[in-house]
Gaussian input, Z-matrix of N, CA and C with variables (Angstrom, degrees):
# hf/3-21g

backbone

0 1
 N
 C     1     B1
 C     2     B2     1     A1
 N     3     B3     2     A2     1     D1
 C     4     B4     3     A3     2     D2
 C     5     B5     4     A4     3     D3
 N     6     B6     5     A5     4     D4
 C     7     B7     6     A6     5     D5
 C     8     B8     7     A7     6     D6
 N     9     B9     8     A8     7     D7
 C    10    B10     9     A9     8     D8
 C    11    B11    10    A10     9     D9
 N    12    B12    11    A11    10    D10
 C    13    B13    12    A12    11    D11
 C    14    B14    13    A13    12    D12
 N    15    B15    14    A14    13    D13
 C    16    B16    15    A15    14    D14
 C    17    B17    16    A16    15    D15
 N    18    B18    17    A17    16    D16
 C    19    B19    18    A18    17    D17
 C    20    B20    19    A19    18    D18
 N    21    B21    20    A20    19    D19
 C    22    B22    21    A21    20    D20
 C    23    B23    22    A22    21    D21
 N    24    B24    23    A23    22    D22
 C    25    B25    24    A24    23    D23
 C    26    B26    25    A25    24    D24
 N    27    B27    26    A26    25    D25
 C    28    B28    27    A27    26    D26
 C    29    B29    28    A28    27    D27
 N    30    B30    29    A29    28    D28
 C    31    B31    30    A30    29    D29
 C    32    B32    31    A31    30    D30
 N    33    B33    32    A32    31    D31
 C    34    B34    33    A33    32    D32
 C    35    B35    34    A34    33    D33
 N    36    B36    35    A35    34    D34
 C    37    B37    36    A36    35    D35
 C    38    B38    37    A37    36    D36
 N    39    B39    38    A38    37    D37
 C    40    B40    39    A39    38    D38
 C    41    B41    40    A40    39    D39
 N    42    B42    41    A41    40    D40
 C    43    B43    42    A42    41    D41
 C    44    B44    43    A43    42    D42
 N    45    B45    44    A44    43    D43
 C    46    B46    45    A45    44    D44
 C    47    B47    46    A46    45    D45
 N    48    B48    47    A47    46    D46
 C    49    B49    48    A48    47    D47
 C    50    B50    49    A49    48    D48
 N    51    B51    50    A50    49    D49
 C    52    B52    51    A51    50    D50
 C    53    B53    52    A52    51    D51
 N    54    B54    53    A53    52    D52
 C    55    B55    54    A54    53    D53
 C    56    B56    55    A55    54    D54
 N    57    B57    56    A56    55    D55
 C    58    B58    57    A57    56    D56
 C    59    B59    58    A58    57    D57
 N    60    B60    59    A59    58    D58
 C    61    B61    60    A60    59    D59
 C    62    B62    61    A61    60    D60
 N    63    B63    62    A62    61    D61
 C    64    B64    63    A63    62    D62
 C    65    B65    64    A64    63    D63
 N    66    B66    65    A65    64    D64
 C    67    B67    66    A66    65    D65
 C    68    B68    67    A67    66    D66
 N    69    B69    68    A68    67    D67
 C    70    B70    69    A69    68    D68
 C    71    B71    70    A70    69    D69
 N    72    B72    71    A71    70    D70
 C    73    B73    72    A72    71    D71
 C    74    B74    73    A73    72    D72
 N    75    B75    74    A74    73    D73
 C    76    B76    75    A75    74    D74
 C    77    B77    76    A76    75    D75
 N    78    B78    77    A77    76    D76
 C    79    B79    78    A78    77    D77
 C    80    B80    79    A79    78    D78
 N    81    B81    80    A80    79    D79
 C    82    B82    81    A81    80    D80
 C    83    B83    82    A82    81    D81
 N    84    B84    83    A83    82    D82
 C    85    B85    84    A84    83    D83
 C    86    B86    85    A85    84    D84
 N    87    B87    86    A86    85    D85
 C    88    B88    87    A87    86    D86
 C    89    B89    88    A88    87    D87
 N    90    B90    89    A89    88    D88
 C    91    B91    90    A90    89    D89
 C    92    B92    91    A91    90    D90
 N    93    B93    92    A92    91    D91
 C    94    B94    93    A93    92    D92
 C    95    B95    94    A94    93    D93
 N    96    B96    95    A95    94    D94
 C    97    B97    96    A96    95    D95
 C    98    B98    97    A97    96    D96
 N    99    B99    98    A98    97    D97
 C   100   B100    99    A99    98    D98
 C   101   B101   100   A100    99    D99
 N   102   B102   101   A101   100   D100
 C   103   B103   102   A102   101   D101
 C   104   B104   103   A103   102   D102
 N   105   B105   104   A104   103   D103
 C   106   B106   105   A105   104   D104
 C   107   B107   106   A106   105   D105
 N   108   B108   107   A107   106   D106
 C   109   B109   108   A108   107   D107
 C   110   B110   109   A109   108   D108
 N   111   B111   110   A110   109   D109
 C   112   B112   111   A111   110   D110
 C   113   B113   112   A112   111   D111
 N   114   B114   113   A113   112   D112
 C   115   B115   114   A114   113   D113
 C   116   B116   115   A115   114   D114
 N   117   B117   116   A116   115   D115
 C   118   B118   117   A117   116   D116
 C   119   B119   118   A118   117   D117
 N   120   B120   119   A119   118   D118
 C   121   B121   120   A120   119   D119
 C   122   B122   121   A121   120   D120
 N   123   B123   122   A122   121   D121
 C   124   B124   123   A123   122   D122
 C   125   B125   124   A124   123   D123
 N   126   B126   125   A125   124   D124
 C   127   B127   126   A126   125   D125
 C   128   B128   127   A127   126   D126
 N   129   B129   128   A128   127   D127
 C   130   B130   129   A129   128   D128
 C   131   B131   130   A130   129   D129
 N   132   B132   131   A131   130   D130
 C   133   B133   132   A132   131   D131
 C   134   B134   133   A133   132   D132
 N   135   B135   134   A134   133   D133
 C   136   B136   135   A135   134   D134
 C   137   B137   136   A136   135   D135
 N   138   B138   137   A137   136   D136
 C   139   B139   138   A138   137   D137
 C   140   B140   139   A139   138   D138
 N   141   B141   140   A140   139   D139
 C   142   B142   141   A141   140   D140
 C   143   B143   142   A142   141   D141
 N   144   B144   143   A143   142   D142
 C   145   B145   144   A144   143   D143
 C   146   B146   145   A145   144   D144
 N   147   B147   146   A146   145   D145
 C   148   B148   147   A147   146   D146
 C   149   B149   148   A148   147   D147
 N   150   B150   149   A149   148   D148
 C   151   B151   150   A150   149   D149
 C   152   B152   151   A151   150   D150
 N   153   B153   152   A152   151   D151
 C   154   B154   153   A153   152   D152
 C   155   B155   154   A154   153   D153
 N   156   B156   155   A155   154   D154
 C   157   B157   156   A156   155   D155
 C   158   B158   157   A157   156   D156
 N   159   B159   158   A158   157   D157
 C   160   B160   159   A159   158   D158
 C   161   B161   160   A160   159   D159
 N   162   B162   161   A161   160   D160
 C   163   B163   162   A162   161   D161
 C   164   B164   163   A163   162   D162
 N   165   B165   164   A164   163   D163
 C   166   B166   165   A165   164   D164
 C   167   B167   166   A166   165   D165
 N   168   B168   167   A167   166   D166
 C   169   B169   168   A168   167   D167
 C   170   B170   169   A169   168   D168
 N   171   B171   170   A170   169   D169
 C   172   B172   171   A171   170   D170
 C   173   B173   172   A172   171   D171
 N   174   B174   173   A173   172   D172
 C   175   B175   174   A174   173   D173
 C   176   B176   175   A175   174   D174
 N   177   B177   176   A176   175   D175
 C   178   B178   177   A177   176   D176
 C   179   B179   178   A178   177   D177
 N   180   B180   179   A179   178   D178
 C   181   B181   180   A180   179   D179
 C   182   B182   181   A181   180   D180
 N   183   B183   182   A182   181   D181
 C   184   B184   183   A183   182   D182
 C   185   B185   184   A184   183   D183
 N   186   B186   185   A185   184   D184
 C   187   B187   186   A186   185   D185
 C   188   B188   187   A187   186   D186
 N   189   B189   188   A188   187   D187
 C   190   B190   189   A189   188   D188
 C   191   B191   190   A190   189   D189
 N   192   B192   191   A191   190   D190
 C   193   B193   192   A192   191   D191
 C   194   B194   193   A193   192   D192
 N   195   B195   194   A194   193   D193
 C   196   B196   195   A195   194   D194
 C   197   B197   196   A196   195   D195
 N   198   B198   197   A197   196   D196
 C   199   B199   198   A198   197   D197
 C   200   B200   199   A199   198   D198
 N   201   B201   200   A200   199   D199
 C   202   B202   201   A201   200   D200
 C   203   B203   202   A202   201   D201
 N   204   B204   203   A203   202   D202
 C   205   B205   204   A204   203   D203
 C   206   B206   205   A205   204   D204
 N   207   B207   206   A206   205   D205
 C   208   B208   207   A207   206   D206
 C   209   B209   208   A208   207   D207
 N   210   B210   209   A209   208   D208
 C   211   B211   210   A210   209   D209
 C   212   B212   211   A211   210   D210
 N   213   B213   212   A212   211   D211
 C   214   B214   213   A213   212   D212
 C   215   B215   214   A214   213   D213
 N   216   B216   215   A215   214   D214
 C   217   B217   216   A216   215   D215
 C   218   B218   217   A217   216   D216
 N   219   B219   218   A218   217   D217
 C   220   B220   219   A219   218   D218
 C   221   B221   220   A220   219   D219
 N   222   B222   221   A221   220   D220
 C   223   B223   222   A222   221   D221
 C   224   B224   223   A223   222   D222
 N   225   B225   224   A224   223   D223
 C   226   B226   225   A225   224   D224
 C   227   B227   226   A226   225   D225
 N   228   B228   227   A227   226   D226
 C   229   B229   228   A228   227   D227
 C   230   B230   229   A229   228   D228
 N   231   B231   230   A230   229   D229
 C   232   B232   231   A231   230   D230
 C   233   B233   232   A232   231   D231
 N   234   B234   233   A233   232   D232
 C   235   B235   234   A234   233   D233
 C   236   B236   235   A235   234   D234
 N   237   B237   236   A236   235   D235
 C   238   B238   237   A237   236   D236
 C   239   B239   238   A238   237   D237

   B1=1.4524
   B2=1.5337
   B3=1.3059
   B4=1.4691
   B5=1.5320
   B6=1.3140
   B7=1.4601
   B8=1.5220
   B9=1.3148
   B10=1.4616
   B11=1.5262
   B12=1.3243
   B13=1.4604
   B14=1.5181
   B15=1.3255
   B16=1.4599
   B17=1.5213
   B18=1.3309
   B19=1.4589
   B20=1.5274
   B21=1.3182
   B22=1.4639
   B23=1.5252
   B24=1.3255
   B25=1.4669
   B26=1.5250
   B27=1.3235
   B28=1.4695
   B29=1.5245
   B30=1.3269
   B31=1.4680
   B32=1.5251
   B33=1.3292
   B34=1.4578
   B35=1.5205
   B36=1.3187
   B37=1.4722
   B38=1.5230
   B39=1.3240
   B40=1.4699
   B41=1.5264
   B42=1.3222
   B43=1.4763
   B44=1.5191
   B45=1.3399
   B46=1.4597
   B47=1.5236
   B48=1.3214
   B49=1.4668
   B50=1.5291
   B51=1.3176
   B52=1.4655
   B53=1.5311
   B54=1.3130
   B55=1.4654
   B56=1.5215
   B57=1.3251
   B58=1.4618
   B59=1.5265
   B60=1.3323
   B61=1.4622
   B62=1.5281
   B63=1.3474
   B64=1.4713
   B65=1.5287
   B66=1.3337
   B67=1.4569
   B68=1.5267
   B69=1.3192
   B70=1.4643
   B71=1.5252
   B72=1.3182
   B73=1.4626
   B74=1.5316
   B75=1.3391
   B76=1.4648
   B77=1.5255
   B78=1.3290
   B79=1.4615
   B80=1.5257
   B81=1.3284
   B82=1.4652
   B83=1.5306
   B84=1.3359
   B85=1.4617
   B86=1.5303
   B87=1.3286
   B88=1.4596
   B89=1.5264
   B90=1.3187
   B91=1.4644
   B92=1.5358
   B93=1.3396
   B94=1.4701
   B95=1.5244
   B96=1.3119
   B97=1.4631
   B98=1.5269
   B99=1.3534
   B100=1.4666
   B101=1.5205
   B102=1.3201
   B103=1.4545
   B104=1.5171
   B105=1.3447
   B106=1.4581
   B107=1.5253
   B108=1.3231
   B109=1.4620
   B110=1.5246
   B111=1.3266
   B112=1.4683
   B113=1.5255
   B114=1.3000
   B115=1.4584
   B116=1.5169
   B117=1.3219
   B118=1.4675
   B119=1.5246
   B120=1.3348
   B121=1.4710
   B122=1.5246
   B123=1.3240
   B124=1.4670
   B125=1.5239
   B126=1.3230
   B127=1.4692
   B128=1.5314
   B129=1.3117
   B130=1.4663
   B131=1.5215
   B132=1.2952
   B133=1.4670
   B134=1.5251
   B135=1.3196
   B136=1.4655
   B137=1.5270
   B138=1.3392
   B139=1.4608
   B140=1.5254
   B141=1.3156
   B142=1.4613
   B143=1.5195
   B144=1.3230
   B145=1.4591
   B146=1.5288
   B147=1.3239
   B148=1.4587
   B149=1.5202
   B150=1.3201
   B151=1.4593
   B152=1.5197
   B153=1.3273
   B154=1.4611
   B155=1.5199
   B156=1.3241
   B157=1.4606
   B158=1.5190
   B159=1.3235
   B160=1.4543
   B161=1.5237
   B162=1.3242
   B163=1.4632
   B164=1.5253
   B165=1.3197
   B166=1.4633
   B167=1.5243
   B168=1.3238
   B169=1.4697
   B170=1.5240
   B171=1.3264
   B172=1.4593
   B173=1.5220
   B174=1.3130
   B175=1.4639
   B176=1.5235
   B177=1.3264
   B178=1.4546
   B179=1.5251
   B180=1.3205
   B181=1.4628
   B182=1.5276
   B183=1.3002
   B184=1.4646
   B185=1.5338
   B186=1.3268
   B187=1.4727
   B188=1.5284
   B189=1.3320
   B190=1.4588
   B191=1.5344
   B192=1.3003
   B193=1.4674
   B194=1.5241
   B195=1.3174
   B196=1.4644
   B197=1.5265
   B198=1.3203
   B199=1.4723
   B200=1.5280
   B201=1.3150
   B202=1.4669
   B203=1.5195
   B204=1.3236
   B205=1.4569
   B206=1.5297
   B207=1.3192
   B208=1.4633
   B209=1.5259
   B210=1.3378
   B211=1.4685
   B212=1.5252
   B213=1.3191
   B214=1.4633
   B215=1.5253
   B216=1.3234
   B217=1.4640
   B218=1.5320
   B219=1.3249
   B220=1.4646
   B221=1.5292
   B222=1.3398
   B223=1.4589
   B224=1.5121
   B225=1.3173
   B226=1.4644
   B227=1.5238
   B228=1.3149
   B229=1.4558
   B230=1.5174
   B231=1.3147
   B232=1.4519
   B233=1.5249
   B234=1.3214
   B235=1.4548
   B236=1.5216
   B237=1.3142
   B238=1.4610
   B239=1.4946
   A1=108.90
   A2=117.91
   A3=120.53
   A4=111.32
   A5=114.12
   A6=119.90
   A7=109.21
   A8=115.62
   A9=120.93
   A10=109.13
   A11=115.97
   A12=119.72
   A13=109.45
   A14=114.39
   A15=120.66
   A16=108.05
   A17=117.11
   A18=118.81
   A19=110.95
   A20=116.07
   A21=122.05
   A22=110.41
   A23=115.31
   A24=121.44
   A25=108.51
   A26=117.25
   A27=121.48
   A28=112.94
   A29=118.07
   A30=119.98
   A31=111.77
   A32=118.30
   A33=120.05
   A34=111.33
   A35=118.18
   A36=121.44
   A37=110.19
   A38=115.71
   A39=120.97
   A40=110.02
   A41=116.84
   A42=121.15
   A43=110.41
   A44=116.72
   A45=119.74
   A46=110.65
   A47=117.31
   A48=120.92
   A49=110.42
   A50=117.17
   A51=121.11
   A52=111.02
   A53=116.56
   A54=120.12
   A55=110.90
   A56=117.53
   A57=120.83
   A58=110.20
   A59=117.01
   A60=120.77
   A61=110.70
   A62=116.71
   A63=120.53
   A64=110.59
   A65=116.13
   A66=119.86
   A67=111.81
   A68=116.75
   A69=119.45
   A70=110.56
   A71=116.70
   A72=120.21
   A73=110.77
   A74=117.17
   A75=121.25
   A76=112.16
   A77=116.19
   A78=120.78
   A79=113.42
   A80=117.47
   A81=119.68
   A82=113.31
   A83=117.91
   A84=120.50
   A85=112.22
   A86=117.17
   A87=121.98
   A88=110.15
   A89=115.92
   A90=122.07
   A91=109.20
   A92=115.97
   A93=122.09
   A94=109.11
   A95=115.74
   A96=121.89
   A97=111.01
   A98=116.33
   A99=120.31
   A100=109.44
   A101=115.91
   A102=123.00
   A103=106.64
   A104=116.28
   A105=121.11
   A106=112.15
   A107=115.47
   A108=123.22
   A109=106.82
   A110=116.05
   A111=120.69
   A112=108.89
   A113=117.22
   A114=121.14
   A115=112.92
   A116=115.12
   A117=121.78
   A118=113.62
   A119=118.54
   A120=119.02
   A121=112.13
   A122=117.54
   A123=120.26
   A124=112.04
   A125=117.27
   A126=121.95
   A127=110.03
   A128=116.61
   A129=120.95
   A130=111.37
   A131=115.32
   A132=124.70
   A133=114.29
   A134=117.04
   A135=120.98
   A136=109.44
   A137=116.70
   A138=119.64
   A139=108.91
   A140=116.57
   A141=120.72
   A142=110.46
   A143=115.83
   A144=120.98
   A145=110.95
   A146=117.60
   A147=121.43
   A148=115.23
   A149=117.31
   A150=120.57
   A151=109.15
   A152=116.53
   A153=120.65
   A154=108.08
   A155=115.53
   A156=122.18
   A157=108.93
   A158=115.09
   A159=121.42
   A160=108.92
   A161=116.06
   A162=122.42
   A163=108.21
   A164=116.18
   A165=121.66
   A166=106.92
   A167=116.23
   A168=121.56
   A169=108.68
   A170=115.07
   A171=121.27
   A172=110.89
   A173=116.42
   A174=120.91
   A175=111.49
   A176=116.98
   A177=121.59
   A178=110.13
   A179=116.74
   A180=121.09
   A181=111.02
   A182=116.15
   A183=120.84
   A184=112.47
   A185=118.21
   A186=122.54
   A187=112.90
   A188=117.79
   A189=121.56
   A190=113.60
   A191=118.39
   A192=121.60
   A193=110.27
   A194=117.28
   A195=121.11
   A196=110.84
   A197=117.21
   A198=121.07
   A199=110.37
   A200=117.17
   A201=120.58
   A202=110.47
   A203=117.68
   A204=121.61
   A205=111.43
   A206=116.75
   A207=123.28
   A208=110.19
   A209=116.54
   A210=120.67
   A211=111.89
   A212=117.59
   A213=120.87
   A214=112.10
   A215=118.08
   A216=119.94
   A217=111.88
   A218=116.94
   A219=121.19
   A220=112.53
   A221=116.39
   A222=120.62
   A223=116.07
   A224=117.39
   A225=119.92
   A226=109.07
   A227=116.46
   A228=120.59
   A229=106.61
   A230=115.65
   A231=121.55
   A232=109.39
   A233=115.38
   A234=121.20
   A235=108.59
   A236=116.58
   A237=119.25
   A238=111.26
   D1=126.29
   D2=-179.85
   D3=-70.21
   D4=150.52
   D5=176.49
   D6=-72.42
   D7=146.40
   D8=177.32
   D9=-117.44
   D10=135.73
   D11=175.03
   D12=-70.08
   D13=139.30
   D14=178.99
   D15=-118.93
   D16=146.15
   D17=176.50
   D18=-69.94
   D19=158.49
   D20=179.55
   D21=-52.22
   D22=141.99
   D23=179.50
   D24=-136.54
   D25=125.71
   D26=179.84
   D27=-60.62
   D28=-21.92
   D29=-178.19
   D30=-64.69
   D31=-20.88
   D32=179.59
   D33=-62.75
   D34=-33.95
   D35=176.58
   D36=-62.88
   D37=-43.09
   D38=-179.40
   D39=-68.08
   D40=-43.04
   D41=178.19
   D42=-59.19
   D43=-43.48
   D44=178.63
   D45=-62.38
   D46=-46.01
   D47=-178.30
   D48=-57.79
   D49=-44.58
   D50=179.31
   D51=-66.09
   D52=-41.41
   D53=179.95
   D54=-67.86
   D55=-36.75
   D56=177.17
   D57=-60.75
   D58=-42.79
   D59=178.05
   D60=-61.83
   D61=-42.28
   D62=178.23
   D63=-63.25
   D64=-44.06
   D65=-179.50
   D66=-64.02
   D67=-42.48
   D68=178.83
   D69=-59.58
   D70=-39.11
   D71=178.14
   D72=-67.89
   D73=-45.21
   D74=-178.76
   D75=-66.79
   D76=-33.15
   D77=-174.43
   D78=-99.56
   D79=15.13
   D80=-174.53
   D81=-62.85
   D82=-20.34
   D83=178.17
   D84=-78.78
   D85=-10.25
   D86=-179.52
   D87=-106.51
   D88=161.83
   D89=-179.14
   D90=-89.59
   D91=79.20
   D92=-178.42
   D93=-82.07
   D94=127.34
   D95=178.49
   D96=-83.20
   D97=-46.85
   D98=-176.10
   D99=-162.87
   D100=156.01
   D101=172.98
   D102=-130.18
   D103=122.45
   D104=-174.50
   D105=-125.22
   D106=149.94
   D107=174.55
   D108=-89.13
   D109=117.79
   D110=-178.77
   D111=-125.39
   D112=176.94
   D113=176.59
   D114=84.03
   D115=-175.69
   D116=-171.71
   D117=-63.37
   D118=-34.30
   D119=-179.28
   D120=-68.95
   D121=-13.82
   D122=177.82
   D123=-89.77
   D124=-10.62
   D125=-177.38
   D126=-94.80
   D127=129.82
   D128=179.33
   D129=-61.74
   D130=135.15
   D131=173.45
   D132=61.56
   D133=23.31
   D134=179.70
   D135=-97.53
   D136=127.43
   D137=173.39
   D138=-69.51
   D139=144.90
   D140=-174.52
   D141=-155.36
   D142=172.35
   D143=176.08
   D144=-82.67
   D145=-8.19
   D146=176.15
   D147=93.06
   D148=5.67
   D149=177.32
   D150=-82.34
   D151=128.07
   D152=179.09
   D153=-90.13
   D154=111.38
   D155=179.45
   D156=-90.13
   D157=133.38
   D158=-176.41
   D159=-128.23
   D160=134.46
   D161=177.10
   D162=-105.52
   D163=120.99
   D164=174.82
   D165=-104.04
   D166=118.40
   D167=178.48
   D168=-101.99
   D169=132.09
   D170=-178.81
   D171=-110.01
   D172=148.56
   D173=175.26
   D174=-77.86
   D175=-27.37
   D176=-177.29
   D177=-113.99
   D178=113.14
   D179=177.50
   D180=-57.77
   D181=-32.18
   D182=-178.08
   D183=-63.85
   D184=-17.22
   D185=177.93
   D186=-84.11
   D187=-9.64
   D188=-170.52
   D189=-55.42
   D190=-55.08
   D191=-177.09
   D192=-64.64
   D193=-41.24
   D194=179.78
   D195=-62.45
   D196=-45.29
   D197=179.73
   D198=-67.35
   D199=-41.72
   D200=177.92
   D201=-57.66
   D202=-49.62
   D203=179.39
   D204=-64.55
   D205=-40.41
   D206=178.01
   D207=-56.94
   D208=-45.25
   D209=-179.46
   D210=-72.65
   D211=-40.90
   D212=-179.08
   D213=-60.11
   D214=-42.16
   D215=-179.32
   D216=-72.05
   D217=-12.26
   D218=177.57
   D219=-101.37
   D220=14.25
   D221=172.88
   D222=95.50
   D223=-0.03
   D224=176.05
   D225=-85.57
   D226=155.52
   D227=172.30
   D228=-101.83
   D229=90.39
   D230=-175.69
   D231=-94.28
   D232=126.90
   D233=177.33
   D234=-126.70
   D235=158.45
   D236=179.28
   D237=-108.98

């Protein structure tokens, strides 16, 4: 099934906020610097496919692979 562009929706801000809280709880054992909403769903009035892209910044580069694997096994699509 092809992806369809969707018009901007304010609910994406709320979805990100809730997901950020979940991520902070899940990642509390790691040294997380910041979690940001990036991509088209973060831009006002931008049509998008509706995927909420999230950037997790770590203080320790050495945690990168561990955090990536940690997120992937929990259903996230974590890329570096």
